[in-house]
Residue, then its C-alpha position, 0 to 999 in steps of 0.5 A: x573347582x572350589x568347595x563352594x562350586x562343588x557343593x553348588x553343582x551337587x545341589x543342582x544335580x539333586x534338584x534336577x534329578x528330583x524334578x525329572x522323577x517327580x514329573x507325571x508319566x505323560x509329561x516325561x514321555x512327551x519330553x523324551x519323545x522329542x529328544x535324540x537317543x543321546x539327549x535322552x540318555x543324558x536326561x535319564x542319568x538325572x534320575x537313578x530310578x529304573x522307571x525313568x530309564x524304562x520311560x526312555x526306552x518306551x518313549x524313544x521311537x528311534x532307539x535301535x540298539x540297547x545294552x544294559x549291564x551290571x545292574x541288580x535290584x530290578x523286579x521287572x525288566x520291561x522293554x517295549x521298543x518297536x524299532x529296536x534291532x539289537x539288545x544286550x542284557x546282562x544283569x540281575x532281574x526277577x522278571x522280564x517282558x520283551x515287546x520288540x517285534x523288529x529285534x534281530x539280535x538278542x543276548x540275555x544273561x541272568x546273573x543270579x536267580x532265586x531257587x524255585x519250585x518246579x511247576x507241573x505243566x498246566x494250560x492256565x499257568x504263566x509261560x515265561x518263554x512266551x512272555x520273554x521271547x514270544x514277540x521276537x518274530x524277526x530275531x535271527x540270533x538269540x543268545x541265552x546265558x547265565x541262569x536265563x534258561x532256568x528262569x524260562x523253565x518256570x511255569x507252563x512250558x509251551x510246545x508251540x508258541x503263539x508266534x513262530x520264530x521263522x527267521x531265527x538261524x542261530x541259537x547260543x545256549x547255556x543249559x543244565x542238561x540234568x534239568x529236564x525242564x530246561x531241556x524241555x524249554x530248549x526243545x520248545x525253542x528249537x521246535x519254534x525255529x523252523x530254519x535253525x542252522x547253527x546251535x551252540x550249547x554250553x553245558x552248565x554242570x550240576x553243583x550243590x548250589x544248584x539244589x537237588x538234581x531233578x529226576x527224569x520221569x514224565x518230562x523225559x517221556x515227553x521228550x522221547x515221544x515228542x517230534x522235534x524236526x530241525x531240517x536246516x540244522x547244519x552245525x552244532x557244538x557243545x562246550x564244557x562236555x563232561x560225558x555224563x549220561x544226561x549230556x550224552x543222551x541229549x547229543x545222541x538225540x541231536x544225531x538222530x536222523x529224525x531230529x537233524x537230517x541235514x547236520x554236517x558237523x557236531x563239535x564237542x569240547x571235552x572238559x573232563x580229564x578221564x578217557x573219553x573213548x568209552x563215552x563216545x563209543x556209546x554216543x556214536x555206535x548206539x545210533x546211526x549217524x544223521x547222514x553220510x557227510x556228518x562228522x563229529x569233532x572232539x577237541 
């Protein structure tokens, strides 16, 4: 292609992008609603703005799978897709709203987050957990990675969501066990998943970049006194286990009869180089096993 042809092609692309971006929302919606998913994606690439990609999602009634990765600079990730069944989000965003009642599998990873001030539980405060996951009543597999649980722990932590996640069987979770608010959010999620069978946890260890370590006081009391029943939980695994007190405390709770009476296997991936004998003696002997058939595997 000659230099003249290349310049002409770039100019055509720029004009097309400007034309799509400048159209009214209703007109762009009508155009996108008559396109197939493939045609809609090609059309949306004519504009680099998130609003046009968001319009594609909202106005494409046959969209069943969506993957968004390696993005940043989005203030609010707003996804409204009534037919969406699979969602994979991996990027940097400040806020997220999900409205996808037919979603069956969701994987959300937040790459980075702004430091936040821990907010006391209040009835009139915003619930990030409900805003993000409250509509996912058909979800079967939920994966929360990166700093997304930190995001969910802001604002009001609801013990009970307005809608029960009564089809959720598998949860994969990256969690800061040292942060009581993250543990409370995780417990709220477990509480609203009555048929949860598989729980995979990855311990996110504390560092100076994480800010000051939270103190376990009132929040810890809420966990101790709360009733959490996971009658269908069969297997639980914990990766990057360092044997620190806050990790041991949470796993001990999982081994309680009142929490998981059907538990068959607890698998712990030991990361620390020190001897784990004393840690697991404290873990296993302090409380009775969940059931005679339950076994603990350390790797």
